[in-house]
C-alpha positions as MATLAB code, in Angstrom:
seq = 'MENKKNPQSQGRQISTQSQAKLVLDWSTSCGHCITLKELVAITNVMVDYVEMGYSKEIGDRLDKIQEHLDNKKSNPQQL';
ca = [
     118.924   38.594 -202.313;
     116.371   39.848 -205.198;
     114.064   42.800 -205.037;
     110.658   42.166 -205.397;
     109.141   45.703 -205.309;
     111.484   46.943 -207.948;
     111.941   44.930 -211.408;
     114.843   47.645 -212.292;
     117.791   45.431 -213.509;
     120.938   45.909 -210.981;
     122.873   47.975 -214.562;
     119.770   50.567 -214.713;
     119.512   50.735 -210.426;
     123.054   52.129 -210.681;
     123.074   54.412 -213.988;
     119.852   55.816 -212.273;
     121.822   56.957 -209.244;
     124.864   57.775 -210.906;
     122.326   60.023 -213.232;
     120.474   61.551 -210.654;
     123.808   62.650 -209.145;
     124.758   64.300 -212.102;
     121.645   65.708 -212.860;
     121.537   67.470 -209.350;
     125.077   68.682 -209.904;
     124.620   69.854 -213.167;
     120.991   72.196 -211.746;
     122.782   73.341 -208.594;
     125.826   74.444 -210.886;
     123.802   75.911 -213.446;
     121.362   78.099 -211.059;
     118.506   75.789 -211.800;
     116.125   74.912 -208.362;
     114.798   72.020 -209.925;
     111.387   69.896 -208.053;
     112.036   66.171 -207.000;
     109.216   65.847 -209.752;
     111.775   68.064 -212.399;
     114.796   65.766 -210.786;
     113.301   62.390 -211.289;
     111.997   63.544 -215.105;
     115.570   64.809 -215.786;
     117.408   61.722 -214.590;
     114.716   59.059 -216.475;
     115.740   61.115 -219.956;
     119.538   61.163 -219.019;
     118.792   57.352 -218.345;
     117.644   56.724 -221.737;
     120.402   58.254 -223.116;
     122.900   56.657 -221.520;
     121.386   53.441 -222.323;
     120.378   53.723 -225.944;
     122.232   56.790 -226.890;
     121.698   60.211 -228.938;
     119.347   60.138 -231.295;
     116.410   62.743 -232.333;
     113.795   61.431 -229.599;
     116.246   61.745 -227.025;
     117.001   65.547 -228.391;
     113.592   66.894 -228.414;
     112.992   65.410 -224.511;
     116.306   67.552 -223.894;
     114.953   70.235 -225.731;
     111.637   70.202 -223.867;
     113.264   70.232 -220.627;
     115.061   73.190 -221.530;
     112.260   75.088 -222.533;
     110.392   74.154 -219.330;
     113.102   75.180 -217.598;
     113.904   78.654 -219.336;
     110.041   79.124 -218.672;
     110.270   78.562 -215.022;
     113.329   80.545 -214.313;
     111.987   83.499 -216.405;
     108.564   83.424 -214.917;
     108.459   81.824 -211.042;
     105.283   83.063 -210.265;
     103.338   81.636 -213.210;
     104.815   78.021 -212.751;
];
């Protein structure tokens, strides 16, 4: 039965679930306590990477995520 509320393809849904698990495992192993919003945002970047491969745009997005997480870790009271 087709889910009318979620237009994502089954392949993208599987990729999203897989990448969400990878991001959660990564954040835990690296000591990052990420918010749900951060989990979703990072997962979206990783799904784009899986679907389109590495590009300058993906690299820039990953750099911004890393910068955000580094700032959050060094200045927890400001975020």
